[in-house]
Steps between C-alpha positions, in 0.01 A plus 500: 500500500828672588812402306662351813188290560507374139862394543415314820230302318187332631568306820449123492442270797784253545659256737836326526514125559793267556625320189749215467700635206858558616567874532148573371355421840190720477188459287331830413123447477308784335131571489381468140728467200867406544600654165561851374684803633545507877679721753660353813592738785723348767766548766816310588799537729827514303689437825350150516565408136622682189289283267231659288155337504421282201163401351427181306187474285414134444315452171238242415736318264744438788751767398595791722588863452719669762536866589765663720341777705657825623689486829537749783318563826176606330422424137233464235492272197289533188478186292300316236396146590439259208135446399519128584646547850380217723690586819725777635791428732741731677859463613513753782800604713475494880295788636292525180152651546256528209289808571282530192410338170323697231397463136582746222316523172703475182327807361592698810862395472517595133351842582755545779779393266374739232508788747841421651692359202309522170770331294501206741122470458536479122781246538288290738206494259733403216633203700145393581390515137794291384429243773804535727326479838822520699621820332153651526486425873850628570457817292177589679648416839809703421286806433256469793693327780851640458627841613826664387745588775415866448150421628632368831323752733150398388592132485640513855199691638270219386714249691563694822478307825519594870845501664615169646580465868854410600580143601875548553699595809802611296656835590561729203746789476404750229782727383404824325769742375400864547523670160385840628134465392303526825160441336621183327646370826172565682311296239736208550472515879120521479501184291709326765269611779204348311659153487305201630835350602589683825857379552691762306743778576641762263841664476512824307850556368600863478819627342577709806457437868135607519355310796174685571234276648212350301148481640491122448746325734554230236662758272854618573730735315865422471802631316566312179861593448701320235701320769194353667437126454166346406541247780479785753142567397353149493453302819606137525141379476372757255431474127591799286275699267616804304256769388554827321322817618168505319461121492167397653452141609163328462350462852575127506835515320716418803251231604543321165876554488565391858295182452669435166850525648455178701766258379634758251785748494315751279137568413371767263169629371366685198469876481343789314783741421394850405162362392625206290467142628813289539380140510809294567599141427598248762869512587698570184859558618658613172215742433524628858872569474521635146154653464427601860136387494490436878403857579295542817355381732717218627590348834837334560667315783834616637652185350396604149699819544789353698754594231436872551371532857833620633593719205453879512170611353667748269302785348128489582426570134641156410342307788207355306710394202772343717245303700323391183822348363591342835156336525526363145841346579407369845458138599186320613146425388285777354121536485283728290166620638289562186309797641543874453628597845622856445469817300859605440669805354821579322638498150665180372870472579698625200680225310837667558443514878403134515799402288736691731344349813524146356868552420567635851339183637732280296237391246634449147275680254482577131315799358297474180364830380571643843294231677699299759464123498686224680818388324566126512838363392557298187688180589859476377550353255160572350305171492405336173138585421290257300219679316223254413255602224212271395390584145308390191526659154473883490832594340446866588477424872781248527735721296435799720530325836817312403661817370412673825645225717815428298593845372320767704551370854804612699581186697821294470372142535184406311368166377185504283278191494217503246230238550319468168143373527448364150579790269398438138612827344807429277632851567505431872684171449755676282548764765564226755787374287649849505463517877671163548820656375516695825654277771281669759182362340332163553178406319273223627207347313176413682213471248247359749178693573569836664580474871690807614614342826640194322686716249650717774608202709659336198694815419624540856603133515707542182668820618818550703469840667499564874223754432203425276295767323169404342413725208203511266567513129301826475741696721712787369812626676483874565809560715829308515516479881175308553661160557763617747227669707306173520807289581594734785159441657481127426845441655382618842465199734156610621354562153324242284344626178570843349276679252552795268313814403328409173339750266258458212615616161332837557691556825222418744558266794452130433663356811575668832458189712217252553232542766357165604120518504482784245237411241391209728829304473805710413563804285748769400446810713488837319486327163460747212583800718764750379847349499634757745220449757655510849231278654347539844765593758734570204596133513563462126798732529704240691550123515257345745340180618195355321323168528575394142641610166436391144713237327511726195823620663595320821841440657584242767807303600510140381531377858175668602325396178588137564417522871129536423498268198474767231166574334200274563414377151235260623280748685587812299610415146420846357376753756570591864822293494721803564288625791487149647879476466554829683259404776676167550829687532331733746375206704866397533586841646632675188397851400370580153634833371394736224757751375455805276874484422421226245274659239388313189213502250245218489233433239292286734421153362518631144628165379225304677195720445193542726344215701167402342302178473699201622787727601262697722373181661857390565580840650202472737598147604855608579361800684285275715802287588697814583220626726478170682876493563548866597162609638647662813740712293213597269318619811805689626784609277735646764628769263154632408278681750173319586294814432624522140281352231567165337258588219690784333872518428558861604552492880142612576300479820212258545 
């Protein structure tokens, strides 16, 4: 049997039936056993719904195990169903088609894992021997079902589909600056002529007055002098698309973009730039402006570009960058089409060029290590910040974090509220007496059983600051400007929670934002990667939107904290309370931001220890409540591409 056939598995007869189970509206009936390793191959239409499919295995004891499946137009999922599975149900987005179900043998998977990632195979066997079925399953899946971004060409070839026909009557004007590379320009025009959307016309901008005729009447050449206005090129009823010579659109790119522009001012797709995939988030305005992730292809209405339509184009060399900034600053609704719609060319814009262009556009920026980021003002006078730290014993931790806050942080107005959860160490109590001599310090006593949400809420209620910062007791201050960076973000009217860049003691990443759905419920993306990892799209170099951040270091204004009722200590006494809090702020229209300008060290949960036994059962119960409350966000985190894996933490394909 060929390797590709082994990976596909042995086909199983199946049928889908209606089920009355909320979003799990389909019952998957398989021939033979319902347990073991299976492969589902399916299609969906991201234009109809961004939600990933979800599978629920109902067990004979009445419990259920849920799995979030990969998204995208065509996908495949490898999973292990529990041995006591009684019934399988699917939550499927509109347009979902299940093409094939197959079984895989465990021995075959282990052999595949051994060939692809030997260390993962050893790790999987270790987890199986010690009885951790979840880790065993996820380790094996991570080796066999997940592909690094560098393996994109093969991954994409397995998921290729025929071009879609156009359903839109929107006229599109494609502008292509002539850079002097005739072969590159021909490739771009050939891609346009292969479009399934017929209503397009192209303007080739030349530096001079070259007006020689093109064979295709839809293509015209025109002078692109610096005094020419963009509005002269785009008709009143046309949408604008900019391509660089050498860019090649997928045959149905304009069809998807034109349909996606309905009711929007801007729509954009994914791209492969110089061979590397750029799988973009849904609209992330700060990341678009500071980081320039928008790229190509995009389609915009005249209204989106109204601020610059009548301005001179300026130098053709700057056209793409100037339009990129104008689109990021424009008004109106934006849609992301999560499909690779173009192969694009061109080196990334140098940081210095982007910084200069942002300044010319009137955008306030700050440069850290030469990287431009948006500069938000600190209110005057600087607001009082209440730093709330729940803690119990551990003199080493509480000494370090208090010293960092009180003596190593460059901020003029700090209040420190310690919420002690029943410390018994005499040295800690003595240290509290020393701290009480500082008028900035308040110490509360709450010896009741550990409930992180209750402790946090009590600390906030006893504090006075206009801005609240939640801080774990195992945090270490690394740089004096961390707090000011967070206050600048938290003081923005549109921002809710703000998170920091947290590092383990060895310098590796601990927190670079939370992806909802990662690890089945929520997880820290790029955890344990090198501390200077730029992340996909270089997003970790600048502040950007995320769905949630950890309460190990979280800033928010008191007004916004109170507006959602603080942390939910009833549903989430220990875990998922910070993610739930951020999502409730998001449901009220506030953005959650992560900023690399606030950099601290975090020894994760060192004072609590690992979750085992009863603690593990409590963790699972809180996780189930979280999944029930936020299932749609678990199925679609808007800042994480649907084709990226929720099994591994490294921005891999699945």
